[in-house]
All heavy atoms as a GROMACS GRO file, in nm:
protein
  492
    1MET      N    1   8.934  11.255   0.100
    1MET     CA    2   9.038  11.234   0.198
    1MET      C    3   8.990  11.130   0.298
    1MET      O    4   8.882  11.144   0.357
    1MET     CB    5   9.067  11.366   0.267
    1MET     CG    6   9.172  11.358   0.371
    1MET     SD    7   9.201  11.524   0.433
    1MET     CE    8   9.366  11.503   0.484
    2PRO      N    9   9.066  11.022   0.321
    2PRO     CA   10   9.021  10.918   0.413
    2PRO      C   11   9.024  10.965   0.557
    2PRO      O   12   9.105  11.049   0.596
    2PRO     CB   13   9.121  10.805   0.390
    2PRO     CG   14   9.238  10.867   0.326
    2PRO     CD   15   9.190  10.988   0.256
    3LEU      N   16   8.934  10.911   0.633
    3LEU     CA   17   8.920  10.945   0.774
    3LEU      C   18   9.002  10.847   0.857
    3LEU      O   19   8.988  10.726   0.842
    3LEU     CB   20   8.773  10.939   0.814
    3LEU     CG   21   8.739  10.969   0.958
    3LEU    CD1   22   8.767  11.116   0.985
    3LEU    CD2   23   8.593  10.939   0.983
    4ASN      N   24   9.090  10.897   0.942
    4ASN     CA   25   9.167  10.811   1.032
    4ASN      C   26   9.088  10.791   1.160
    4ASN      O   27   9.062  10.887   1.232
    4ASN     CB   28   9.303  10.873   1.064
    4ASN     CG   29   9.392  10.876   0.943
    4ASN    OD1   30   9.382  10.789   0.859
    4ASN    ND2   31   9.476  10.976   0.935
    5ARG      N   32   9.051  10.667   1.185
    5ARG     CA   33   8.972  10.636   1.304
    5ARG      C   34   9.056  10.559   1.404
    5ARG      O   35   9.140  10.479   1.367
    5ARG     CB   36   8.850  10.551   1.267
    5ARG     CG   37   8.751  10.624   1.183
    5ARG     CD   38   8.631  10.537   1.162
    5ARG     NE   39   8.536  10.602   1.075
    5ARG     CZ   40   8.425  10.546   1.033
    5ARG    NH1   41   8.397  10.424   1.069
    5ARG    NH2   42   8.344  10.611   0.955
    6ARG      N   43   9.031  10.582   1.531
    6ARG     CA   44   9.096  10.507   1.638
    6ARG      C   45   8.993  10.406   1.690
    6ARG      O   46   8.900  10.441   1.762
    6ARG     CB   47   9.141  10.600   1.749
    6ARG     CG   48   9.215  10.529   1.860
    6ARG     CD   49   9.264  10.628   1.962
    6ARG     NE   50   9.360  10.720   1.906
    6ARG     CZ   51   9.491  10.703   1.912
    6ARG    NH1   52   9.541  10.597   1.971
    6ARG    NH2   53   9.572  10.793   1.859
    7PHE      N   54   9.010  10.281   1.649
    7PHE     CA   55   8.914  10.177   1.684
    7PHE      C   56   8.942  10.124   1.824
    7PHE      O   57   9.057  10.112   1.866
    7PHE     CB   58   8.920  10.063   1.584
    7PHE     CG   59   8.860  10.099   1.452
    7PHE    CD1   60   8.939  10.136   1.345
    7PHE    CD2   61   8.724  10.097   1.434
    7PHE    CE1   62   8.885  10.170   1.224
    7PHE    CE2   63   8.666  10.131   1.313
    7PHE     CZ   64   8.748  10.167   1.208
    8ARG      N   65   8.836  10.088   1.893
    8ARG     CA   66   8.846  10.021   2.022
    8ARG      C   67   8.747   9.906   2.021
    8ARG      O   68   8.661   9.899   1.934
    8ARG     CB   69   8.818  10.119   2.136
    8ARG     CG   70   8.684  10.188   2.125
    8ARG     CD   71   8.671  10.300   2.227
    8ARG     NE   72   8.556  10.381   2.200
    8ARG     CZ   73   8.432  10.350   2.234
    8ARG    NH1   74   8.408  10.240   2.301
    8ARG    NH2   75   8.330  10.429   2.203
    9ARG      N   76   8.761   9.816   2.113
    9ARG     CA   77   8.676   9.697   2.120
    9ARG      C   78   8.674   9.624   1.986
    9ARG      O   79   8.567   9.595   1.931
    9ARG     CB   80   8.533   9.734   2.161
    9ARG     CG   81   8.520   9.772   2.306
    9ARG     CD   82   8.377   9.792   2.348
    9ARG     NE   83   8.296   9.674   2.319
    9ARG     CZ   84   8.164   9.675   2.313
    9ARG    NH1   85   8.099   9.786   2.332
    9ARG    NH2   86   8.098   9.565   2.286
   10VAL      N   87   8.789   9.592   1.935
   10VAL     CA   88   8.798   9.520   1.807
   10VAL      C   89   8.789   9.371   1.835
   10VAL      O   90   8.863   9.318   1.918
   10VAL     CB   91   8.929   9.553   1.735
   10VAL    CG1   92   8.942   9.472   1.608
   10VAL    CG2   93   8.937   9.701   1.705
   11THR      N   94   8.693   9.305   1.769
   11THR     CA   95   8.678   9.160   1.780
   11THR      C   96   8.678   9.100   1.640
   11THR      O   97   8.657   9.170   1.541
   11THR     CB   98   8.547   9.121   1.852
   11THR    OG1   99   8.438   9.176   1.781
   11THR    CG2  100   8.546   9.171   1.996
   12ARG      N  101   8.700   8.971   1.636
   12ARG     CA  102   8.707   8.903   1.507
   12ARG      C  103   8.602   8.791   1.505
   12ARG      O  104   8.595   8.710   1.596
   12ARG     CB  105   8.847   8.846   1.488
   12ARG     CG  106   8.870   8.792   1.353
   12ARG     CD  107   9.017   8.752   1.339
   12ARG     NE  108   9.044   8.715   1.204
   12ARG     CZ  109   9.105   8.792   1.115
   12ARG    NH1  110   9.147   8.909   1.152
   12ARG    NH2  111   9.123   8.752   0.993
   13VAL      N  112   8.523   8.787   1.398
   13VAL     CA  113   8.423   8.683   1.376
   13VAL      C  114   8.456   8.621   1.240
   13VAL      O  115   8.420   8.677   1.136
   13VAL     CB  116   8.280   8.739   1.378
   13VAL    CG1  117   8.179   8.628   1.354
   13VAL    CG2  118   8.251   8.811   1.507
   14GLY      N  119   8.528   8.509   1.241
   14GLY     CA  120   8.574   8.450   1.116
   14GLY      C  121   8.672   8.545   1.050
   14GLY      O  122   8.763   8.595   1.115
   15PRO      N  123   8.654   8.575   0.921
   15PRO     CA  124   8.745   8.668   0.854
   15PRO      C  125   8.706   8.816   0.873
   15PRO      O  126   8.775   8.904   0.828
   15PRO     CB  127   8.734   8.629   0.707
   15PRO     CG  128   8.594   8.581   0.695
   15PRO     CD  129   8.565   8.509   0.825
   16VAL      N  130   8.597   8.842   0.944
   16VAL     CA  131   8.546   8.978   0.959
   16VAL      C  132   8.585   9.035   1.094
   16VAL      O  133   8.569   8.970   1.196
   16VAL     CB  134   8.392   8.981   0.943
   16VAL    CG1  135   8.338   9.122   0.956
   16VAL    CG2  136   8.350   8.920   0.810
   17GLN      N  137   8.636   9.158   1.093
   17GLN     CA  138   8.668   9.229   1.216
   17GLN      C  139   8.560   9.333   1.243
   17GLN      O  140   8.515   9.402   1.151
   17GLN     CB  141   8.803   9.298   1.207
   17GLN     CG  142   8.919   9.204   1.215
   17GLN     CD  143   9.051   9.277   1.223
   17GLN    OE1  144   9.062   9.392   1.183
   17GLN    NE2  145   9.151   9.209   1.273
   18VAL      N  146   8.520   9.343   1.370
   18VAL     CA  147   8.420   9.441   1.412
   18VAL      C  148   8.488   9.534   1.512
   18VAL      O  149   8.550   9.489   1.608
   18VAL     CB  150   8.299   9.372   1.478
   18VAL    CG1  151   8.199   9.475   1.527
   18VAL    CG2  152   8.234   9.276   1.381
   19GLY      N  153   8.477   9.665   1.487
   19GLY     CA  154   8.539   9.763   1.575
   19GLY      C  155   8.447   9.881   1.599
   19GLY      O  156   8.358   9.910   1.519
   20THR      N  157   8.470   9.950   1.711
   20THR     CA  158   8.391  10.066   1.749
   20THR      C  159   8.479  10.190   1.745
   20THR      O  160   8.592  10.187   1.792
   20THR     CB  161   8.335  10.047   1.892
   20THR    OG1  162   8.258   9.928   1.894
   20THR    CG2  163   8.249  10.163   1.933
   21ALA      N  164   8.427  10.298   1.688
   21ALA     CA  165   8.500  10.425   1.680
   21ALA      C  166   8.399  10.539   1.677
   21ALA      O  167   8.278  10.518   1.664
   21ALA     CB  168   8.586  10.429   1.555
   22TYR      N  169   8.450  10.660   1.691
   22TYR     CA  170   8.366  10.779   1.680
   22TYR      C  171   8.382  10.838   1.539
   22TYR      O  172   8.492  10.841   1.485
   22TYR     CB  173   8.407  10.884   1.783
   22TYR     CG  174   8.372  10.843   1.924
   22TYR    CD1  175   8.469  10.798   2.011
   22TYR    CD2  176   8.241  10.847   1.968
   22TYR    CE1  177   8.437  10.759   2.139
   22TYR    CE2  178   8.207  10.808   2.096
   22TYR     CZ  179   8.306  10.764   2.182
   22TYR     OH  180   8.273  10.725   2.308
   23ASP      N  181   8.270  10.884   1.481
   23ASP     CA  182   8.280  10.948   1.349
   23ASP      C  183   8.319  11.094   1.366
   23ASP      O  184   8.346  11.140   1.477
   23ASP     CB  185   8.149  10.932   1.270
   23ASP     CG  186   8.032  11.006   1.331
   23ASP    OD1  187   8.047  11.067   1.438
   23ASP    OD2  188   7.924  11.002   1.271
   24ASN      N  189   8.322  11.168   1.256
   24ASN     CA  190   8.369  11.307   1.262
   24ASN      C  191   8.272  11.400   1.334
   24ASN      O  192   8.306  11.513   1.363
   24ASN     CB  193   8.399  11.360   1.121
   24ASN     CG  194   8.280  11.348   1.029
   24ASN    OD1  195   8.179  11.288   1.064
   24ASN    ND2  196   8.292  11.403   0.910
   25ARG      N  197   8.153  11.354   1.364
   25ARG     CA  198   8.055  11.435   1.438
   25ARG      C  199   8.045  11.393   1.585
   25ARG      O  200   7.957  11.440   1.655
   25ARG     CB  201   7.918  11.425   1.374
   25ARG     CG  202   7.917  11.487   1.236
   25ARG     CD  203   7.780  11.487   1.179
   25ARG     NE  204   7.782  11.555   1.050
   25ARG     CZ  205   7.674  11.598   0.990
   25ARG    NH1  206   7.557  11.580   1.045
   25ARG    NH2  207   7.685  11.657   0.873
   26GLY      N  208   8.132  11.300   1.627
   26GLY     CA  209   8.134  11.258   1.766
   26GLY      C  210   8.036  11.148   1.801
   26GLY      O  211   8.020  11.115   1.918
   27ARG      N  212   7.970  11.090   1.702
   27ARG     CA  213   7.877  10.981   1.727
   27ARG      C  214   7.951  10.848   1.724
   27ARG      O  215   8.045  10.831   1.646
   27ARG     CB  216   7.766  10.980   1.623
   27ARG     CG  217   7.679  11.103   1.630
   27ARG     CD  218   7.578  11.101   1.519
   27ARG     NE  219   7.651  11.104   1.392
   27ARG     CZ  220   7.602  11.148   1.278
   27ARG    NH1  221   7.481  11.193   1.272
   27ARG    NH2  222   7.674  11.147   1.168
   28GLU      N  223   7.908  10.754   1.803
   28GLU     CA  224   7.970  10.623   1.807
   28GLU      C  225   7.920  10.539   1.689
   28GLU      O  226   7.799  10.526   1.668
   28GLU     CB  227   7.936  10.554   1.939
   28GLU     CG  228   8.016  10.431   1.966
   28GLU     CD  229   7.988  10.374   2.102
   28GLU    OE1  230   7.871  10.339   2.129
   28GLU    OE2  231   8.081  10.365   2.181
   29LYS      N  232   8.012  10.485   1.612
   29LYS     CA  233   7.979  10.400   1.498
   29LYS      C  234   8.050  10.266   1.514
   29LYS      O  235   8.158  10.259   1.573
   29LYS     CB  236   8.025  10.464   1.366
   29LYS     CG  237   7.948  10.588   1.329
   29LYS     CD  238   7.807  10.555   1.293
   29LYS     CE  239   7.733  10.680   1.251
   29LYS     NZ  240   7.599  10.651   1.208
   30HIS      N  241   7.991  10.164   1.458
   30HIS     CA  242   8.046  10.029   1.464
   30HIS      C  243   8.070   9.982   1.320
   30HIS      O  244   7.981   9.992   1.237
   30HIS     CB  245   7.951   9.936   1.537
   30HIS     CG  246   7.909   9.992   1.670
   30HIS    ND1  247   7.986   9.978   1.782
   30HIS    CD2  248   7.802  10.064   1.707
   30HIS    CE1  249   7.926  10.038   1.883
   30HIS    NE2  250   7.813  10.092   1.839
   31THR      N  251   8.190   9.933   1.294
   31THR     CA  252   8.228   9.896   1.158
   31THR      C  253   8.257   9.747   1.152
   31THR      O  254   8.323   9.692   1.239
   31THR     CB  255   8.355   9.973   1.116
   31THR    OG1  256   8.327  10.112   1.127
   31THR    CG2  257   8.394   9.941   0.974
   32ALA      N  258   8.206   9.683   1.047
   32ALA     CA  259   8.238   9.543   1.017
   32ALA      C  260   8.313   9.542   0.884
   32ALA      O  261   8.265   9.599   0.786
   32ALA     CB  262   8.110   9.460   1.006
   33ALA      N  263   8.433   9.481   0.883
   33ALA     CA  264   8.515   9.480   0.763
   33ALA      C  265   8.577   9.341   0.746
   33ALA      O  266   8.632   9.286   0.840
   33ALA     CB  267   8.623   9.585   0.771
   34CYS      N  268   8.568   9.287   0.624
   34CYS     CA  269   8.625   9.156   0.594
   34CYS      C  270   8.773   9.172   0.562
   34CYS      O  271   8.812   9.262   0.487
   34CYS     CB  272   8.552   9.091   0.478
   34CYS     SG  273   8.604   8.922   0.449
   35THR      N  274   8.856   9.083   0.616
   35THR     CA  275   9.000   9.089   0.596
   35THR      C  276   9.048   8.989   0.491
   35THR      O  277   9.168   8.978   0.469
   35THR     CB  278   9.074   9.064   0.728
   35THR    OG1  279   9.037   8.934   0.777
   35THR    CG2  280   9.040   9.170   0.830
   36ALA      N  281   8.957   8.918   0.427
   36ALA     CA  282   8.996   8.822   0.325
   36ALA      C  283   9.046   8.895   0.200
   36ALA      O  284   8.996   9.003   0.167
   36ALA     CB  285   8.878   8.732   0.287
   37PRO      N  286   9.144   8.838   0.129
   37PRO     CA  287   9.194   8.904   0.008
   37PRO      C  288   9.086   8.917  -0.099
   37PRO      O  289   9.008   8.826  -0.121
   37PRO     CB  290   9.306   8.813  -0.040
   37PRO     CG  291   9.327   8.711   0.065
   37PRO     CD  292   9.212   8.715   0.159
   38ARG      N  293   9.079   9.033  -0.162
   38ARG     CA  294   8.988   9.065  -0.273
   38ARG      C  295   8.840   9.058  -0.235
   38ARG      O  296   8.757   9.044  -0.323
   38ARG     CB  297   9.015   8.973  -0.392
   38ARG     CG  298   9.154   8.986  -0.450
   38ARG     CD  299   9.174   8.900  -0.573
   38ARG     NE  300   9.123   8.765  -0.563
   38ARG     CZ  301   9.192   8.659  -0.520
   38ARG    NH1  302   9.316   8.673  -0.482
   38ARG    NH2  303   9.138   8.539  -0.517
   39CYS      N  304   8.806   9.067  -0.108
   39CYS     CA  305   8.664   9.064  -0.071
   39CYS      C  306   8.605   9.206  -0.077
   39CYS      O  307   8.506   9.229  -0.145
   39CYS     CB  308   8.646   9.006   0.068
   39CYS     SG  309   8.472   9.004   0.119
   40GLY      N  310   8.660   9.300  -0.004
   40GLY     CA  311   8.614   9.438  -0.010
   40GLY      C  312   8.490   9.472   0.071
   40GLY      O  313   8.436   9.581   0.058
   41PHE      N  314   8.442   9.383   0.157
   41PHE     CA  315   8.323   9.411   0.236
   41PHE      C  316   8.358   9.497   0.357
   41PHE      O  317   8.448   9.464   0.434
   41PHE     CB  318   8.258   9.280   0.284
   41PHE     CG  319   8.154   9.301   0.391
   41PHE    CD1  320   8.030   9.348   0.357
   41PHE    CD2  321   8.182   9.274   0.524
   41PHE    CE1  322   7.933   9.368   0.454
   41PHE    CE2  323   8.086   9.293   0.621
   41PHE     CZ  324   7.962   9.340   0.586
   42SER      N  325   8.288   9.607   0.373
   42SER     CA  326   8.295   9.687   0.496
   42SER      C  327   8.167   9.770   0.502
   42SER      O  328   8.115   9.815   0.400
   42SER     CB  329   8.418   9.776   0.499
   42SER     OG  330   8.408   9.876   0.402
   43ALA      N  331   8.118   9.788   0.625
   43ALA     CA  332   7.996   9.866   0.643
   43ALA      C  333   7.995   9.926   0.783
   43ALA      O  334   8.049   9.867   0.877
   43ALA     CB  335   7.873   9.778   0.623
   44ASP      N  336   7.934  10.044   0.796
   44ASP     CA  337   7.918  10.111   0.926
   44ASP      C  338   7.776  10.091   0.974
   44ASP      O  339   7.680  10.096   0.896
   44ASP     CB  340   7.946  10.260   0.912
   44ASP     CG  341   8.092  10.290   0.890
   44ASP    OD1  342   8.175  10.208   0.931
   44ASP    OD2  343   8.122  10.396   0.833
   45TYR      N  344   7.763  10.072   1.106
   45TYR     CA  345   7.632  10.050   1.168
   45TYR      C  346   7.619  10.139   1.290
   45TYR      O  347   7.720  10.180   1.349
   45TYR     CB  348   7.617   9.903   1.208
   45TYR     CG  349   7.621   9.809   1.090
   45TYR    CD1  350   7.740   9.748   1.052
   45TYR    CD2  351   7.507   9.782   1.016
   45TYR    CE1  352   7.744   9.663   0.944
   45TYR    CE2  353   7.511   9.697   0.907
   45TYR     CZ  354   7.630   9.638   0.872
   45TYR     OH  355   7.635   9.554   0.765
   46ASP      N  356   7.496  10.165   1.331
   46ASP     CA  357   7.472  10.246   1.449
   46ASP      C  358   7.479  10.165   1.577
   46ASP      O  359   7.503  10.220   1.684
   46ASP     CB  360   7.335  10.315   1.440
   46ASP     CG  361   7.333  10.423   1.334
   46ASP    OD1  362   7.440  10.482   1.308
   46ASP    OD2  363   7.225  10.448   1.277
   47SER      N  364   7.457  10.033   1.570
   47SER     CA  365   7.461   9.951   1.690
   47SER      C  366   7.563   9.839   1.676
   47SER      O  367   7.589   9.790   1.566
   47SER     CB  368   7.323   9.891   1.720
   47SER     OG  369   7.292   9.793   1.625
   48ARG      N  370   7.619   9.799   1.786
   48ARG     CA  371   7.718   9.691   1.788
   48ARG      C  372   7.654   9.559   1.748
   48ARG      O  373   7.715   9.478   1.678
   48ARG     CB  374   7.778   9.682   1.928
   48ARG     CG  375   7.880   9.576   1.948
   48ARG     CD  376   8.013   9.621   1.902
   48ARG     NE  377   8.111   9.515   1.917
   48ARG     CZ  378   8.238   9.532   1.899
   48ARG    NH1  379   8.284   9.650   1.868
   48ARG    NH2  380   8.321   9.434   1.913
   49ALA      N  381   7.530   9.537   1.789
   49ALA     CA  382   7.460   9.412   1.756
   49ALA      C  383   7.442   9.397   1.605
   49ALA      O  384   7.457   9.288   1.551
   49ALA     CB  385   7.325   9.408   1.826
   50ALA      N  386   7.411   9.506   1.537
   50ALA     CA  387   7.394   9.500   1.391
   50ALA      C  388   7.525   9.469   1.321
   50ALA      O  389   7.529   9.391   1.225
   50ALA     CB  390   7.338   9.632   1.340
   51ALA      N  391   7.635   9.526   1.369
   51ALA     CA  392   7.766   9.499   1.310
   51ALA      C  393   7.808   9.354   1.332
   51ALA      O  394   7.862   9.289   1.242
   51ALA     CB  395   7.870   9.594   1.367
   52GLU      N  396   7.783   9.301   1.451
   52GLU     CA  397   7.817   9.162   1.478
   52GLU      C  398   7.729   9.066   1.399
   52GLU      O  399   7.776   8.960   1.355
   52GLU     CB  400   7.808   9.134   1.627
   52GLU     CG  401   7.919   9.202   1.705
   52GLU     CD  402   7.912   9.177   1.854
   52GLU    OE1  403   7.821   9.106   1.899
   52GLU    OE2  404   8.000   9.230   1.924
   53LEU      N  405   7.603   9.100   1.378
   53LEU     CA  406   7.515   9.018   1.296
   53LEU      C  407   7.563   9.014   1.152
   53LEU      O  408   7.567   8.909   1.088
   53LEU     CB  409   7.371   9.069   1.302
   53LEU     CG  410   7.270   8.994   1.215
   53LEU    CD1  411   7.256   8.850   1.264
   53LEU    CD2  412   7.137   9.065   1.218
   54ALA      N  413   7.604   9.129   1.100
   54ALA     CA  414   7.657   9.134   0.964
   54ALA      C  415   7.785   9.052   0.953
   54ALA      O  416   7.809   8.985   0.852
   54ALA     CB  417   7.685   9.278   0.925
   55ALA      N  418   7.866   9.053   1.057
   55ALA     CA  419   7.990   8.975   1.055
   55ALA      C  420   7.962   8.826   1.058
   55ALA      O  421   8.028   8.747   0.988
   55ALA     CB  422   8.077   9.013   1.176
   56ARG      N  423   7.863   8.785   1.136
   56ARG     CA  424   7.831   8.642   1.145
   56ARG      C  425   7.767   8.588   1.018
   56ARG      O  426   7.786   8.473   0.982
   56ARG     CB  427   7.736   8.618   1.264
   56ARG     CG  428   7.806   8.619   1.396
   56ARG     CD  429   7.719   8.561   1.506
   56ARG     NE  430   7.590   8.628   1.518
   56ARG     CZ  431   7.565   8.734   1.594
   56ARG    NH1  432   7.663   8.787   1.665
   56ARG    NH2  433   7.447   8.788   1.600
   57THR      N  434   7.692   8.672   0.947
   57THR     CA  435   7.619   8.625   0.828
   57THR      C  436   7.693   8.655   0.698
   57THR      O  437   7.643   8.619   0.591
   57THR     CB  438   7.479   8.688   0.822
   57THR    OG1  439   7.492   8.830   0.818
   57THR    CG2  440   7.396   8.646   0.942
   58HIS      N  441   7.809   8.718   0.704
   58HIS     CA  442   7.883   8.754   0.582
   58HIS      C  443   7.941   8.630   0.514
   58HIS      O  444   7.998   8.543   0.578
   58HIS     CB  445   7.997   8.851   0.615
   58HIS     CG  446   8.089   8.876   0.500
   58HIS    ND1  447   8.050   8.946   0.390
   58HIS    CD2  448   8.216   8.839   0.479
   58HIS    CE1  449   8.152   8.952   0.305
   58HIS    NE2  450   8.254   8.887   0.357
   59ARG      N  451   7.925   8.624   0.383
   59ARG     CA  452   7.987   8.520   0.302
   59ARG      C  453   8.066   8.588   0.192
   59ARG      O  454   8.010   8.668   0.116
   59ARG     CB  455   7.881   8.428   0.238
   59ARG     CG  456   7.796   8.354   0.337
   59ARG     CD  457   7.878   8.248   0.409
   59ARG     NE  458   7.798   8.182   0.511
   59ARG     CZ  459   7.813   8.200   0.642
   59ARG    NH1  460   7.902   8.284   0.686
   59ARG    NH2  461   7.740   8.135   0.727
   60CYS      N  462   8.193   8.559   0.185
   60CYS     CA  463   8.280   8.622   0.084
   60CYS      C  464   8.241   8.574  -0.056
   60CYS      O  465   8.234   8.453  -0.079
   60CYS     CB  466   8.426   8.589   0.110
   60CYS     SG  467   8.490   8.661   0.261
   61PRO      N  468   8.220   8.665  -0.152
   61PRO     CA  469   8.186   8.625  -0.288
   61PRO      C  470   8.306   8.571  -0.365
   61PRO      O  471   8.289   8.495  -0.459
   61PRO     CB  472   8.133   8.753  -0.352
   61PRO     CG  473   8.196   8.862  -0.276
   61PRO     CD  474   8.216   8.810  -0.135
   62VAL      N  475   8.426   8.607  -0.325
   62VAL     CA  476   8.548   8.565  -0.396
   62VAL      C  477   8.602   8.438  -0.330
   62VAL      O  478   8.616   8.431  -0.210
   62VAL     CB  479   8.655   8.677  -0.390
   62VAL    CG1  480   8.781   8.633  -0.459
   62VAL    CG2  481   8.600   8.803  -0.450
   63ARG      N  482   8.631   8.338  -0.411
   63ARG     CA  483   8.686   8.213  -0.356
   63ARG      C  484   8.807   8.173  -0.434
   63ARG      O  485   8.825   8.191  -0.544
   63ARG     CB  486   8.586   8.103  -0.360
   63ARG     CG  487   8.471   8.140  -0.266
   63ARG     CD  488   8.399   8.019  -0.221
   63ARG     NE  489   8.296   8.068  -0.132
   63ARG     CZ  490   8.265   8.009  -0.022
   63ARG    NH1  491   8.325   7.900   0.015
   63ARG    NH2  492   8.174   8.057   0.055
   0.00000   0.00000   0.00000
């Protein structure tokens, strides 16, 4: 069952969006997700800096 998250502080770095939300245990998580078609990249991080670094260095494999 997918988890519905309420994101805040959503920023965009190229095609990747970075947002902050709380997980089901109440911990703050930061998510980086690519919005390009057929890319499929998304990852959760414990720190905002790590999520923004992943967004800046992401290269879409599909062209």
